[in-house]
LUMRODO-952627 format. One record per residue (C-alpha): residue number from 1; x, y, z. Coordinates in Angstrom, 2 decimals. Example, Ala and Ser with C-alpha at 12.3 -4.5 7.8 and 13.67 -1.06 7.14 Angstrom:
% residues 2
{rodren->1; c1->12.30; c2->-4.50; c3->7.80}
{rodren->2; c1->13.67; c2->-1.06; c3->7.14}
//
This chain:
% residues 111
{rodren->1; c1->9.11; c2->-18.02; c3->-17.44}
{rodren->2; c1->10.41; c2->-16.32; c3->-14.31}
{rodren->3; c1->8.90; c2->-17.55; c3->-11.05}
{rodren->4; c1->9.11; c2->-15.30; c3->-8.02}
{rodren->5; c1->7.86; c2->-16.79; c3->-4.77}
{rodren->6; c1->7.53; c2->-14.76; c3->-1.59}
{rodren->7; c1->7.04; c2->-16.89; c3->1.53}
{rodren->8; c1->5.39; c2->-15.47; c3->4.63}
{rodren->9; c1->4.68; c2->-17.06; c3->7.99}
{rodren->10; c1->2.07; c2->-15.48; c3->10.22}
{rodren->11; c1->2.16; c2->-12.44; c3->7.93}
{rodren->12; c1->5.93; c2->-11.92; c3->8.22}
{rodren->13; c1->8.33; c2->-12.26; c3->5.29}
{rodren->14; c1->10.48; c2->-15.40; c3->5.46}
{rodren->15; c1->12.04; c2->-15.75; c3->2.00}
{rodren->16; c1->12.11; c2->-14.55; c3->-1.60}
{rodren->17; c1->12.98; c2->-16.90; c3->-4.44}
{rodren->18; c1->13.43; c2->-15.82; c3->-8.06}
{rodren->19; c1->14.19; c2->-18.42; c3->-10.70}
{rodren->20; c1->14.07; c2->-18.89; c3->-14.44}
{rodren->21; c1->14.22; c2->-16.70; c3->-17.50}
{rodren->22; c1->11.36; c2->-14.72; c3->-19.03}
{rodren->23; c1->12.19; c2->-15.59; c3->-22.67}
{rodren->24; c1->10.24; c2->-12.51; c3->-23.75}
{rodren->25; c1->13.01; c2->-11.66; c3->-26.23}
{rodren->26; c1->16.55; c2->-12.72; c3->-27.05}
{rodren->27; c1->19.39; c2->-12.43; c3->-24.53}
{rodren->28; c1->20.33; c2->-8.79; c3->-24.05}
{rodren->29; c1->16.98; c2->-7.55; c3->-25.36}
{rodren->30; c1->14.65; c2->-9.18; c3->-22.84}
{rodren->31; c1->13.01; c2->-6.21; c3->-21.10}
{rodren->32; c1->10.90; c2->-8.42; c3->-18.82}
{rodren->33; c1->13.95; c2->-10.28; c3->-17.54}
{rodren->34; c1->15.83; c2->-7.01; c3->-17.08}
{rodren->35; c1->12.96; c2->-5.38; c3->-15.18}
{rodren->36; c1->12.49; c2->-8.35; c3->-12.84}
{rodren->37; c1->16.23; c2->-8.63; c3->-12.24}
{rodren->38; c1->16.55; c2->-4.95; c3->-11.37}
{rodren->39; c1->13.60; c2->-5.05; c3->-8.96}
{rodren->40; c1->14.72; c2->-8.20; c3->-7.15}
{rodren->41; c1->18.45; c2->-7.46; c3->-6.98}
{rodren->42; c1->17.93; c2->-3.81; c3->-5.98}
{rodren->43; c1->15.54; c2->-4.91; c3->-3.23}
{rodren->44; c1->18.06; c2->-7.40; c3->-1.88}
{rodren->45; c1->20.85; c2->-4.80; c3->-2.00}
{rodren->46; c1->18.58; c2->-2.25; c3->-0.29}
{rodren->47; c1->17.68; c2->-4.73; c3->2.46}
{rodren->48; c1->21.37; c2->-5.12; c3->3.19}
{rodren->49; c1->22.51; c2->-1.50; c3->2.86}
{rodren->50; c1->19.50; c2->0.68; c3->3.73}
{rodren->51; c1->17.46; c2->-1.33; c3->6.22}
{rodren->52; c1->20.45; c2->-3.40; c3->7.39}
{rodren->53; c1->18.28; c2->-6.52; c3->7.67}
{rodren->54; c1->20.21; c2->-9.76; c3->7.86}
{rodren->55; c1->19.55; c2->-12.71; c3->5.58}
{rodren->56; c1->21.19; c2->-15.69; c3->3.96}
{rodren->57; c1->21.41; c2->-15.80; c3->0.20}
{rodren->58; c1->22.01; c2->-18.43; c3->-2.41}
{rodren->59; c1->22.34; c2->-17.66; c3->-6.09}
{rodren->60; c1->23.28; c2->-18.96; c3->-9.51}
{rodren->61; c1->23.31; c2->-16.01; c3->-11.93}
{rodren->62; c1->23.82; c2->-18.23; c3->-14.97}
{rodren->63; c1->20.82; c2->-20.35; c3->-14.02}
{rodren->64; c1->18.67; c2->-17.33; c3->-13.21}
{rodren->65; c1->18.31; c2->-18.25; c3->-9.54}
{rodren->66; c1->18.48; c2->-16.22; c3->-6.35}
{rodren->67; c1->16.98; c2->-16.88; c3->-2.93}
{rodren->68; c1->17.13; c2->-14.90; c3->0.28}
{rodren->69; c1->15.98; c2->-16.30; c3->3.60}
{rodren->70; c1->15.30; c2->-14.27; c3->6.74}
{rodren->71; c1->16.15; c2->-15.89; c3->10.09}
{rodren->72; c1->14.48; c2->-13.13; c3->12.07}
{rodren->73; c1->11.74; c2->-10.58; c3->11.57}
{rodren->74; c1->12.79; c2->-7.81; c3->9.23}
{rodren->75; c1->12.56; c2->-4.11; c3->9.99}
{rodren->76; c1->9.67; c2->-1.82; c3->9.06}
{rodren->77; c1->11.88; c2->-0.37; c3->6.31}
{rodren->78; c1->12.60; c2->-3.87; c3->5.02}
{rodren->79; c1->8.88; c2->-4.64; c3->4.85}
{rodren->80; c1->8.32; c2->-1.49; c3->2.79}
{rodren->81; c1->11.16; c2->-2.41; c3->0.44}
{rodren->82; c1->9.72; c2->-5.89; c3->-0.16}
{rodren->83; c1->6.18; c2->-4.56; c3->-0.59}
{rodren->84; c1->7.51; c2->-2.08; c3->-3.16}
{rodren->85; c1->9.25; c2->-4.93; c3->-5.02}
{rodren->86; c1->6.00; c2->-6.93; c3->-4.99}
{rodren->87; c1->4.08; c2->-3.94; c3->-6.40}
{rodren->88; c1->6.58; c2->-3.62; c3->-9.25}
{rodren->89; c1->6.48; c2->-7.36; c3->-9.98}
{rodren->90; c1->2.67; c2->-7.39; c3->-9.95}
{rodren->91; c1->2.69; c2->-4.55; c3->-12.48}
{rodren->92; c1->5.05; c2->-6.47; c3->-14.77}
{rodren->93; c1->2.94; c2->-9.62; c3->-14.41}
{rodren->94; c1->-0.25; c2->-7.66; c3->-15.19}
{rodren->95; c1->1.28; c2->-5.93; c3->-18.22}
{rodren->96; c1->3.14; c2->-8.87; c3->-19.77}
{rodren->97; c1->1.25; c2->-11.88; c3->-18.43}
{rodren->98; c1->1.97; c2->-15.05; c3->-16.50}
{rodren->99; c1->3.60; c2->-16.50; c3->-19.59}
{rodren->100; c1->6.69; c2->-14.46; c3->-18.70}
{rodren->101; c1->6.38; c2->-13.84; c3->-14.94}
{rodren->102; c1->4.51; c2->-15.76; c3->-12.29}
{rodren->103; c1->4.48; c2->-14.08; c3->-8.87}
{rodren->104; c1->3.29; c2->-16.15; c3->-5.91}
{rodren->105; c1->2.91; c2->-14.87; c3->-2.37}
{rodren->106; c1->2.21; c2->-17.77; c3->-0.05}
{rodren->107; c1->1.76; c2->-18.49; c3->3.60}
{rodren->108; c1->4.07; c2->-21.26; c3->4.82}
{rodren->109; c1->4.52; c2->-23.11; c3->8.08}
{rodren->110; c1->7.41; c2->-21.80; c3->10.10}
{rodren->111; c1->10.02; c2->-24.47; c3->10.87}
//
């Protein structure tokens, strides 16, 4: 299962973590994994190139792990990009089930 966790503090995005593998189908044929990967990676690339929001990232492509952390509030454009990603992920979760994708949006304490 892929787990995507979006952390917010006081309503502002703080981090996005995506980890695991969907295991919907065999490697190279897993449409759930491909869809989630495209949404998450394109959002991260768009945050950097289009909205120019700064973040730290950590990833392990082989292990199916990527995390971005925002040190400061992101732009209005960045918020829209993340909300669009969430909409796409919710649609995948609704259509294929939590067995393959579990999306969590949670409020966390700011450090």
